[in-house]
C-alpha positions as CSV (number, residue, x, y, z in Angstrom):
1,M,18.9,-0.7,13.7
2,T,18.0,-3.0,10.9
3,Q,18.5,-1.4,7.5
4,V,17.7,-2.4,3.9
5,R,19.3,-1.4,0.6
6,L,16.9,-0.6,-2.2
7,G,18.9,-2.3,-5.0
8,K,20.7,-0.2,-7.5
9,T,19.3,3.0,-6.1
10,E,21.8,2.6,-3.3
11,I,19.2,4.0,-0.9
12,V,19.9,2.5,2.5
13,T,17.1,3.1,5.1
14,N,15.5,1.7,8.2
15,K,13.7,-1.6,7.6
16,N,10.5,0.2,8.8
17,G,9.1,2.4,6.1
18,F,6.3,4.9,6.6
19,G,3.3,4.5,4.3
20,A,1.5,7.9,4.2
21,L,-1.8,6.8,2.7
22,P,-3.7,6.6,6.0
23,I,-2.7,10.1,7.2
24,Q,-5.4,11.4,4.8
25,R,-7.8,10.5,7.5
26,I,-6.3,12.6,10.3
27,S,-5.6,16.3,10.9
28,F,-2.5,18.1,9.9
29,E,-1.5,18.4,13.6
30,E,-2.0,14.7,14.2
31,A,-0.1,13.8,11.0
32,E,2.8,16.0,11.9
33,K,3.2,14.5,15.3
34,L,3.1,11.0,13.8
35,I,5.6,11.7,11.1
36,L,8.1,13.4,13.4
37,T,7.8,10.6,16.0
38,A,8.6,8.2,13.2
39,Y,11.7,10.2,12.2
40,E,12.9,10.6,15.7
41,N,12.8,6.8,16.1
42,G,14.9,6.1,13.0
43,I,12.4,5.9,10.1
44,T,13.7,7.7,7.1
45,F,11.7,6.4,4.1
46,F,8.3,8.0,3.5
47,D,6.0,6.9,0.7
48,T,3.0,8.9,-0.5
49,A,1.2,9.6,-3.8
50,R,-0.3,12.5,-5.7
51,F,-3.8,11.0,-5.4
52,Y,-3.7,10.3,-1.7
53,T,-5.7,13.6,-1.3
54,D,-3.7,15.8,1.2
55,S,-1.1,13.2,2.2
56,E,1.7,14.9,0.3
57,E,0.8,18.3,1.9
58,K,0.8,16.8,5.4
59,L,4.2,15.1,4.8
60,G,5.7,18.2,3.3
61,R,4.5,20.4,6.2
62,A,5.8,18.0,8.8
63,L,9.3,17.4,7.3
64,S,9.8,21.1,6.4
65,S,8.9,22.2,9.9
66,R,12.1,20.6,11.2
67,G,14.3,21.1,8.1
68,L,14.5,17.3,7.6
69,R,14.3,17.2,3.8
70,H,17.9,16.1,3.3
71,K,17.8,13.6,6.1
72,V,15.0,11.5,4.7
73,F,13.9,9.8,1.5
74,I,10.6,10.8,-0.1
75,A,8.8,8.6,-2.6
76,S,5.7,9.6,-4.5
77,K,3.6,8.3,-7.4
78,T,1.8,9.5,-10.5
79,M,-1.3,8.0,-12.1
80,C,-0.8,10.0,-15.2
81,S,-2.0,8.8,-18.6
82,N,-0.2,11.4,-20.8
83,T,2.9,13.6,-20.6
84,D,0.9,16.8,-19.8
85,Q,-0.5,15.0,-16.7
86,F,3.0,13.7,-15.8
87,W,4.5,17.1,-15.6
88,S,1.5,18.7,-13.9
89,Q,1.4,16.0,-11.3
90,L,5.1,16.1,-10.7
91,E,5.1,19.8,-10.1
92,T,2.1,19.6,-7.8
93,S,3.9,16.9,-5.8
94,L,7.1,18.9,-5.5
95,F,5.0,21.9,-4.4
96,N,3.0,20.0,-1.8
97,L,6.1,18.2,-0.4
98,K,8.0,21.5,-0.2
99,T,11.0,20.1,-2.1
100,D,12.7,20.5,-5.4
101,Y,13.3,16.8,-5.9
102,L,11.9,13.4,-5.1
103,D,14.2,10.5,-4.2
104,L,11.8,8.1,-5.9
105,Y,9.0,8.7,-8.4
106,Q,6.8,5.8,-9.3
107,F,4.2,5.0,-11.9
108,H,1.2,4.2,-9.8
109,N,-0.3,0.8,-10.7
110,P,-0.4,1.2,-14.5
111,A,-2.3,-1.4,-16.5
112,V,0.7,-1.8,-18.8
113,C,4.4,-1.2,-18.1
114,P,5.6,2.1,-19.6
115,K,8.6,1.8,-21.8
116,P,10.6,4.0,-24.2
117,G,9.0,4.1,-27.6
118,D,5.6,2.8,-26.6
119,G,4.0,5.9,-27.9
120,S,2.9,7.3,-24.6
121,G,6.0,9.3,-23.9
122,L,5.7,8.6,-20.2
123,Y,8.9,6.7,-19.6
124,E,10.8,9.4,-21.6
125,A,9.2,12.0,-19.4
126,M,10.5,10.1,-16.3
127,E,14.0,10.1,-17.9
128,E,13.8,13.9,-18.6
129,A,12.6,14.6,-15.0
130,K,15.6,12.6,-13.8
131,A,18.0,14.5,-16.1
132,Q,16.6,17.8,-14.7
133,G,17.2,16.6,-11.2
134,K,13.6,16.6,-10.2
135,I,13.6,12.9,-9.4
136,R,16.5,10.7,-8.5
137,H,15.2,7.2,-9.1
138,I,12.5,5.7,-11.2
139,G,10.1,3.1,-9.9
140,I,6.8,1.4,-10.5
141,T,4.0,0.0,-8.4
142,N,1.5,-2.7,-9.3
143,H,-1.0,-5.3,-8.2
144,R,-0.6,-7.4,-11.3
145,L,2.0,-10.2,-11.5
146,A,2.3,-9.9,-15.3
147,V,3.1,-6.2,-15.2
148,A,5.5,-6.7,-12.2
149,H,7.4,-9.3,-14.1
150,E,7.5,-7.2,-17.2
151,A,8.9,-4.3,-15.2
152,I,11.7,-6.4,-13.7
153,D,12.5,-8.0,-17.1
154,S,12.7,-4.6,-18.8
155,G,15.6,-3.4,-16.7
156,L,14.1,0.1,-16.8
157,Y,13.0,0.4,-13.2
158,E,15.1,0.7,-10.0
159,T,12.3,-0.3,-7.6
160,L,9.1,-2.3,-7.6
161,Q,6.3,-1.7,-5.1
162,F,4.0,-4.7,-4.8
163,P,1.7,-6.3,-2.2
164,F,3.6,-8.5,0.1
165,C,2.8,-10.0,3.5
166,Y,2.5,-13.4,5.1
167,L,-0.6,-14.1,3.1
168,S,1.5,-13.9,-0.1
169,T,1.7,-16.8,-2.5
170,D,4.8,-18.5,-3.8
171,K,4.4,-16.4,-7.0
172,D,4.7,-13.3,-4.9
173,I,7.7,-14.6,-3.1
174,E,9.2,-15.4,-6.5
175,L,9.0,-11.6,-7.4
176,V,11.0,-10.8,-4.3
177,E,13.8,-13.2,-5.3
178,K,13.7,-12.0,-8.9
179,C,14.1,-8.4,-7.7
180,R,17.1,-9.4,-5.5
181,K,18.8,-11.1,-8.5
182,A,18.1,-8.0,-10.7
183,D,19.4,-5.7,-7.9
184,M,16.1,-4.0,-8.0
185,G,14.6,-2.5,-4.8
186,F,11.5,-4.2,-3.5
187,I,9.0,-2.1,-1.5
188,A,6.2,-4.1,0.2
189,M,2.8,-2.4,0.2
190,K,-0.2,-4.0,1.9
191,A,2.2,-5.6,4.5
192,M,-0.9,-5.7,6.8
193,S,-3.1,-6.8,3.9
194,G,-5.3,-3.7,4.1
195,G,-6.1,-4.3,7.8
196,L,-6.9,-8.0,7.6
197,I,-3.6,-8.7,9.4
198,T,-4.0,-7.6,13.0
199,R,-0.7,-8.7,14.6
200,A,2.2,-6.3,13.9
201,D,4.8,-8.7,15.3
202,A,3.8,-11.5,12.8
203,A,3.8,-9.1,9.9
204,Y,7.2,-7.7,10.9
205,A,8.7,-11.1,11.5
206,F,7.7,-12.3,8.1
207,C,9.1,-9.3,6.2
208,S,12.3,-9.4,8.2
209,A,13.1,-12.8,6.7
210,Y,13.6,-11.1,3.3
211,E,16.6,-8.9,3.5
212,N,15.9,-7.0,0.3
213,V,12.2,-6.1,1.2
214,L,11.3,-2.7,2.6
215,P,7.8,-2.8,4.1
216,I,5.9,0.5,4.3
217,W,3.5,0.3,7.2
218,G,0.4,2.4,6.7
219,V,-0.3,4.0,10.0
220,Q,-2.7,6.7,11.2
221,R,-2.5,6.3,15.0
222,M,0.4,6.7,17.4
223,E,-0.3,3.3,18.9
224,E,0.0,1.6,15.5
225,L,3.3,3.3,14.8
226,Q,4.6,2.3,18.3
227,Q,3.9,-1.4,17.5
228,F,6.4,-1.3,14.7
229,L,8.9,0.7,16.6
230,D,8.7,-1.9,19.4
231,C,9.3,-4.7,16.9
232,E,12.5,-3.0,15.8
233,K,13.7,-2.6,19.4
234,N,12.7,-6.2,20.3
235,P,12.5,-8.2,17.0
236,P,9.9,-10.9,17.2
237,A,11.2,-14.4,16.5
238,M,9.9,-16.6,13.7
239,D,9.7,-19.5,16.1
240,A,7.4,-22.5,16.0
241,A,4.5,-20.6,17.7
242,M,4.8,-17.8,15.2
243,E,4.9,-20.2,12.3
244,A,1.8,-22.0,13.5
245,F,0.0,-18.7,13.9
246,I,0.8,-17.6,10.3
247,A,-0.1,-21.0,9.0
248,E,-3.6,-20.8,10.6
249,E,-4.0,-17.2,9.3
250,R,-3.2,-18.5,5.8
251,R,-5.8,-21.2,6.1
252,E,-8.4,-18.8,7.3
253,L,-7.7,-16.2,4.7
254,S,-6.9,-18.4,1.7
255,G,-8.7,-18.3,-1.6
256,E,-10.3,-15.3,-3.2
257,F,-10.7,-12.3,-0.9
258,C,-10.8,-8.5,-1.3
259,R,-7.5,-6.8,-0.4
260,G,-9.2,-3.4,0.0
261,C,-6.9,-1.7,-2.6
262,G,-9.8,0.4,-3.9
263,Y,-9.0,0.3,-7.6
264,C,-12.6,-0.9,-8.2
265,M,-14.0,2.4,-7.0
266,P,-16.0,4.5,-7.5
267,C,-19.3,2.5,-7.7
268,P,-22.0,4.1,-9.8
269,V,-24.6,3.6,-7.0
270,G,-22.2,4.4,-4.2
271,I,-21.4,1.0,-2.7
272,K,-18.2,1.1,-0.6
273,I,-16.9,-1.9,-2.5
274,N,-13.4,-2.1,-0.8
275,D,-15.1,-2.2,2.6
276,C,-18.2,-4.2,1.9
277,A,-16.5,-6.9,-0.2
278,R,-14.4,-8.1,2.7
279,M,-16.9,-7.6,5.5
280,S,-17.2,-11.4,6.2
281,L,-13.5,-11.4,7.1
282,M,-13.5,-8.2,9.1
283,I,-16.4,-9.2,11.4
284,R,-14.5,-12.3,12.4
285,R,-11.3,-10.4,13.2
286,A,-12.7,-7.7,15.4
287,P,-15.5,-7.3,18.0
288,T,-18.7,-7.9,16.0
289,S,-20.3,-4.8,17.4
290,V,-17.8,-2.6,15.6
291,Y,-19.5,-3.5,12.3
292,M,-23.1,-3.9,13.3
293,D,-24.0,-0.3,13.9
294,E,-26.5,1.6,11.7
295,A,-23.9,3.1,9.5
296,H,-22.4,-0.2,8.5
297,Q,-25.8,-1.8,8.1
298,A,-26.7,1.0,5.6
299,D,-23.5,0.5,3.7
300,M,-24.1,-3.2,3.4
301,E,-27.8,-2.9,2.4
302,L,-26.7,-0.7,-0.5
303,I,-25.3,-3.8,-2.1
304,D,-28.9,-4.7,-3.1
305,S,-28.7,-1.7,-5.5
306,C,-25.9,-3.2,-7.5
307,L,-26.4,-2.7,-11.2
308,H,-24.2,-5.6,-12.2
309,C,-22.5,-3.3,-14.6
310,N,-19.2,-5.1,-13.8
311,Q,-17.1,-1.9,-13.9
312,C,-15.7,-3.0,-10.5
313,S,-14.7,-6.5,-11.8
314,S,-13.1,-5.0,-14.9
315,R,-10.9,-2.8,-12.7
316,C,-10.0,-5.4,-10.1
317,P,-6.3,-6.2,-10.4
318,Y,-6.9,-9.6,-8.8
319,G,-9.6,-10.6,-11.2
320,L,-12.3,-11.0,-8.6
321,D,-16.0,-11.5,-9.5
322,T,-16.8,-8.4,-7.4
323,P,-20.6,-8.4,-7.6
324,A,-20.7,-12.1,-6.6
325,L,-18.3,-11.4,-3.7
326,L,-20.4,-8.4,-2.5
327,Q,-23.6,-10.5,-2.5
328,K,-21.8,-13.3,-0.6
329,N,-20.7,-10.8,2.0
330,L,-24.1,-9.3,2.3
331,D,-25.8,-12.7,2.8
332,D,-23.2,-13.5,5.5
333,Y,-23.5,-10.1,7.1
334,R,-27.3,-10.5,7.5
335,I,-26.8,-13.9,9.2
336,Q,-24.3,-12.4,11.6
337,L,-26.5,-9.4,12.3
338,Q,-29.4,-11.7,13.3
339,K,-27.1,-13.6,15.6
340,S,-25.8,-10.4,17.2
341,R,-29.4,-9.3,17.8
342,A,-30.4,-12.6,19.3
343,D,-27.4,-12.4,21.7
């Protein structure tokens, strides 16, 4: 079993981590079966967040049903903007997860890096929660390189969670090495790039090349989980064929594209931005019919109602011109729709 050490936390866990965001979309019964199957096959790191709707509750119910709390590591996150929210969200997370402590508590994609003395009191609240034994380690998640570098340089955080996959740039890879040198744990979110990556073996092989990286795979179906379990049992080789495949993927998906992180949401007119802004890529990576039904057509046509208020652009951690990207995807979608009807 391949293991990874999360830097100075001294947490040692299976190289496969469980990303619990997608279990929002399935029932409590399905989630419990998925979580317990993951544990039974060696997965011990489970990552969730206060604002993943009922994800914490599902994780807490599953792990408590077998008395597994002290056999696993639980990480959650807070999007608090003040200390009252911090304590309220922490207590809610502990209640939902049916535990009296979190192994890792993370600031969830803050626009700035919380620090002692910055006037917000947020980092001091983290320290107090740690002193009370309610959290064991302090981490931060982000999508912005500048904030990620600031967090590493500060020496205040024990882990960084950041998007990382075979589509990552040299600047992203630099973060991984910087964390290694700082003895700071690196947790890879979006290791499947929000669904754009479709081959688990390639995603797994890439992350395996970085010994200090813990990928958390977001899964909601048993067959998805099984793919990563199979990769651990029979590790895919980063051979010439795999390298060629990844190189072609990078060429196809290079440039500006939506990662589907959802921080642009909600839209004032209800556009499903994090789905619609990457439709051009999705319809080329799955059977076209999947995205040409009436429901998807209605979602895409709503783009014509865009107010160009630019709220989405201002919230995008990747600096995308979201309205322009949406229009580009709509134009392409209409062309592909006409082609599918002609066929």
